N, C-alpha and C positions, 0 to 999 in steps of 0.2 A: 291259430286264428282266433280273432276276437269272437266271443259268443254273441249271438243276436237272438232276440225274442221272437215269438211266433209272428209270422207274417212279414218278417224283415227280409229285405233284399240284400244280397251280398254281391257287389260288383268288384271284379278283379281284372287287372290287365291281362288281356289274352283270353278272357272268358268271364262269364257271369253266372250267378246262381240265384235261384229264388226258392224259398221254402215257406209254406204256409200251413196252418192248422186245418183239420177236417171240418171244424165247426163253422168255418167260413166258406163252406162249399158253394152256397148260392152266389157269393161274390166271386168265387173262383171261376164258376161257369161263365159269368159275364166277362171275366178277365180273359178266359180262353178265347171267347169270340173276338175280343179286341186284339188279342195277340195274333190272331190268324191274318191280320193285315200285314204282318212282317214278312221277311223273306227266308227265314231259317226253317228248314225241314226238321221234323222231329223223328229221331231214331230211337228204338227201344233196345235196352240192354237189361237182361234179367240176371238176378243173383240166384244160383241154383245149387242144390245139393243132391247127389245121386250115388246110389250103390248098385252093384259092388264097385269098389275103387279100381281105377285103371293103373294104379301104382300101389304096391304093397306098403309103401312108407306113409300112406295116409289111410284113415279109417273109412272115408268115403270121398268122392270127388266134390270139391268146393270150387265153383267156377263161375265166371261171367259168360253169358251167352247172348250174342256171339263174343268170342274172345279177341277177335280182330275186327275192326270196323273202319271203313273209309267214309268220310263225310266231307262236306264243303265248309269253308269259313262262314261262320254265322249260324251254322246248324246247331240244333239242340239235341242232346242225348238225355233221354229219360230213363233213369235207372229204376227198375221195378223190383222190389225186394220180395220175390216169391217165397224165399226162405229167410229166416231171421238171423240176426246177429252179424250183419255185414256193414261195411262202409265202403266209400270210394275215396281213395287218397292218391294224390299225384306224387310221384317220386320227385322230391324237391329239397334243396338244401335247408329250407326252413323247418323241415321235419327230420333233419339229421341224415338225409340221404343224398347221394350224388344225383345231380339234375338229370332227369330223363323226360323232360318236357322242353319245348322250344325256349331259347334264350329270350328273356324279357317277360315270360309268363309268370305271374305271381302264384304262390302256393294256393291250392284249393283242396278242400276235404269236405265230405258229407258228414253228418252225425252218424252214429251207430244206429242202424234202423232195422226194422223187421216188419211185424204186422202192426197196423194202426191200433193203438190202445182202445179206441172207441169201439172197435169190432170184437173185442174180447170181453165176454160177460164179466161183470164185477165179482161174481162168486166163483169164477173158474180157478181151479187149483193147478191142474196139469197143463202143460203147453199143448197147443193143437198139433195134430199131425202135420208134418212139414210138407209143403207143396213143392213142385219142381222136380218130381221124379220122372219115371218113364212116361207118365201120362202127359208130361209137358213137351215131349220130344217133338211133336208135330209143330208146336208153336215156337220152339226154342232151337231150331236148327240153323239159325243165323240168316234165314231167308227173308224174315219180316223186317226189312230195313226200315220201312216207314211204319211206325207205331201201329201195330197190326190191325186194330179195328178202326175207331174213329180217327186215330192218329196215323192214317195210312200213307203218310208221306205228303199229304196235301195240307196237313195241319201246320201251316206255317206260323212261325213265332218270331217275335222281336228278339233282340240280343239277350234279354233276361229270361227267355223261356216264357212260361206262363205261370206255373206254380209248382210246388213240390209235392202236393198231396192231392192231386185231382182225382176223385173217385167217381167220375160221372160215367163210368163204364167204357171209357175210351181205350183202355188197354185190356179189357176182358177180365179184370180182377174181381171175381166173385160178384158180378153185377146182379146176381139173384138175391143178394142181401144175406146169404147164409155163409157161415164160416168166417175165418179171419180174412181181413182185407189187406193186401200188401201196401206198405208204404211206398211212396215214389219220391225221387229227388232228381231235379233237372239241372243241367249245366250247359251253357252255350260255349262253344269252342270258336274263338274268333281268329286266333293267330295260326297261320298255316304251319305245319310241321308234324312231328311224331310225338305222341304223348303215351307214356307208360303209366298205368294206374294199378293200384293194389287194394286188396281188402286187408286191413290191419290184423284182424283176428285169425285170418286163414292164409296169410302170405306164405308161411312156411309150408303149407300144403299145396302151393301152386296157384292160389287164386290171384291172378294178375291178368291184365289185358292191355291191348295196344289200340289206340285210336290214331289214324292218320288223317290229318286235316288238309284238304287240298291235294296238290300233286308234289309237295315238298317231301321227299323221302330220305334226304340226307340228314344225318343226325350228328350231334356232338358226342354221342355215346355209341358203343358197339351194339349190334342187334343179333349177331349169330354165333359168336365165339365165346363159350362159357369161360375159357381160360383168360379172357380179357376183362371179365367182370371184376369190379372192386370187391374187396372182402365185405361181408355183412358187418355192420349195419349200414355202411355207406352204400353198398351194393345190394341187389335183391337177396332176400333171405330164403333158405331152404329150396323147396321145389319151384318157387317163383323164378329161380335162376334157369330152370329147365323150361318153364313156360315161355319166358321172354326171349329165349335163344332158339326156340323151335323154328325150323325153316318155314313153316306155314305162316309165321308172324313176321317174316321179312316185310318191311314197309312196302316194297314194290309189289309183293304178292298180295298184300292187303288191298292196295289200290287196284290191282288187276281183278281180284275176286269180289271186291265190294264188301263182303262180310266173310269172316272165317269162323265157323262154328268150332266149339270145343273138340268135337269128334274128329276134326280135320288135322289136329296137331299130331305130328308123328309120335311124340312121346306118349300119347294116349292110345296109340294103336299097337303098343308093345305089350306082350304078356308078362314079361319079366320086369325087374326093378329098373328104374331110370338111373343110369350112372350119373354121379355128380349131383344127385338131387338134394341130399341132406347137407353136404359139405361143399365149400367152395373149392 
């Protein structure tokens, strides 16, 4: 995807994305107020890291929370990077992968994000302790479908969301001003259908998720049979193959449940290795 500077809006067929810098926060807050005149509900998805791992083939669990999400066309998903070194990428031919988003939807991807650079002291040498562990469980159980605090589901937005780095306390990210502040990235999903997303650095460890937009649960790709998956690189890599074929992420189940937390996946309730995780 073409790179854009700070504050640039990226509009794509089937969805739109907006990213802005923190130093424009005052402008962003007014933009938030204007965006609330739209019709899209904002849903929060967090990037988390947790130990001990639920699979011996990974050092810790890397996951999106919730891992399955049902939304309506025009809704916005705000990805909150509670832990660093993650991105959000659509499975799309433009990225060398077999399409796992609706036909007609253009490729989209976030930058690699973590904590906002402005929240890290200029003389800091070691990285901060990572957030998103056990203390996040209450907030990351998949039940907070509408952006938990000020984004409580009434924070309606227009098609382009509001902004990608809104740190006005709406998602509870270190509003006390202490410690690192998570980056955020927003994407509006306009085309009904099933979207499979991955984190590039941690796909092999199973960091993938599924968003179902509207009530269209039929796909051009399989959802539950690992044997039918294309070989990597065209198909999901490593443990992402296990995540995306988990019965809990069947599109119809996601629609029924609304949100599917990471803990609900059958593969994460096993004490032994997940078969077929590392190889196709």
